[in-house]
Wavefront OBJ file of the C-alpha trace (Angstrom):
o trace
v 80.313 100.281 105.448
v 81.404 98.191 108.380
v 80.546 99.304 111.919
v 78.363 102.173 110.719
v 74.750 101.913 109.685
v 74.188 103.336 106.229
v 71.291 105.745 105.870
v 70.880 107.123 102.318
v 69.109 110.209 103.673
v 71.805 111.208 106.139
v 74.119 114.125 105.428
v 77.751 114.299 106.435
v 78.095 117.315 108.728
v 81.503 118.132 107.219
v 80.103 118.921 103.798
v 79.959 122.623 102.987
v 77.709 123.886 100.260
v 78.598 126.781 97.976
v 76.072 129.561 98.000
v 73.443 129.232 95.332
v 73.257 132.230 93.024
v 69.677 133.336 92.469
v 68.887 134.191 88.880
v 67.423 137.633 88.376
v 63.892 138.038 87.060
v 63.560 138.558 83.318
v 60.442 139.528 81.367
v 60.229 138.829 77.644
v 57.346 140.151 75.556
v 56.574 141.681 72.168
v 55.720 145.217 71.140
v 54.495 145.310 67.546
v 57.239 143.384 65.678
v 59.899 143.962 68.328
v 60.963 141.776 71.249
v 61.279 143.605 74.550
v 63.423 142.239 77.372
v 63.283 143.708 80.853
v 65.570 142.573 83.688
v 66.435 143.442 87.287
v 70.113 143.614 86.288
v 72.047 145.010 83.336
v 71.634 143.020 80.136
v 75.090 143.998 78.862
v 76.759 140.992 77.230
v 73.566 138.939 77.153
v 72.731 137.028 73.991
v 69.208 136.700 72.621
v 68.257 133.869 70.272
v 64.987 133.780 68.286
v 63.745 130.470 66.877
v 60.766 129.506 64.743
v 58.449 126.663 65.753
v 60.597 124.191 63.800
v 63.593 125.042 65.976
v 65.448 126.988 63.280
v 67.555 129.847 64.596
v 66.315 133.010 62.908
v 68.071 135.800 64.767
v 70.907 136.226 67.255
v 71.594 139.496 69.033
v 74.271 140.308 71.615
v 73.284 143.234 73.815
v 75.946 145.909 74.169
v 74.211 148.241 76.587
v 74.158 148.687 80.356
v 70.379 149.061 80.138
v 67.976 146.824 82.039
v 65.357 147.219 79.301
v 66.114 146.436 75.657
v 63.926 146.486 72.561
v 65.125 144.343 69.654
v 63.868 144.873 66.112
v 63.143 141.460 64.607
v 61.857 142.194 61.124
v 59.981 138.884 61.387
v 56.513 138.246 59.964
v 53.565 137.593 62.256
v 53.727 134.256 64.014
v 54.821 132.401 67.137
v 58.505 132.344 68.073
v 60.683 131.000 70.869
v 62.997 133.548 72.488
v 65.942 132.508 74.635
v 68.122 134.859 76.674
v 71.456 133.849 78.171
v 73.414 136.249 80.366
v 75.795 136.152 83.310
v 72.861 136.640 85.680
v 69.980 134.884 83.940
v 68.720 132.307 81.548
v 65.178 132.653 80.275
v 63.029 131.226 77.493
v 59.572 132.237 76.374
v 57.207 131.744 73.465
v 56.063 135.062 72.021
v 53.541 136.109 69.384
v 54.480 138.732 66.832
v 51.297 140.286 65.536
v 50.888 141.206 61.915
v 50.991 144.473 60.085
l 1 2 3 4 5 6 7 8 9 10 11 12 13 14 15 16 17 18 19 20 21 22 23 24 25 26 27 28 29 30 31 32 33 34 35 36 37 38 39 40 41 42 43 44 45 46 47 48 49 50 51 52 53 54 55 56 57 58 59 60 61 62 63 64 65 66 67 68 69 70 71 72 73 74 75 76 77 78 79 80 81 82 83 84 85 86 87 88 89 90 91 92 93 94 95 96 97 98 99 100 101
């Protein structure tokens, strides 16, 4: 850049940044053999994926409720599972333990 000193840390004052959308808080935990998801916003349209420790997809559930709290029956045996939630407002992943009979 001729005639202008280049500074890699400088910011062009004409650049405008789009507002950053904050993701809402999501809690994922188990209750007996069920997975419970609690959110600040409606979970309607969110999709929940449950994986085993080998990465195999075991269960997919799309939430069709305006509720902020959802309990999903898994029918899975005791063990450790990865749960992933994807919604318009949030993305969350958590390892959960389903306790036995």
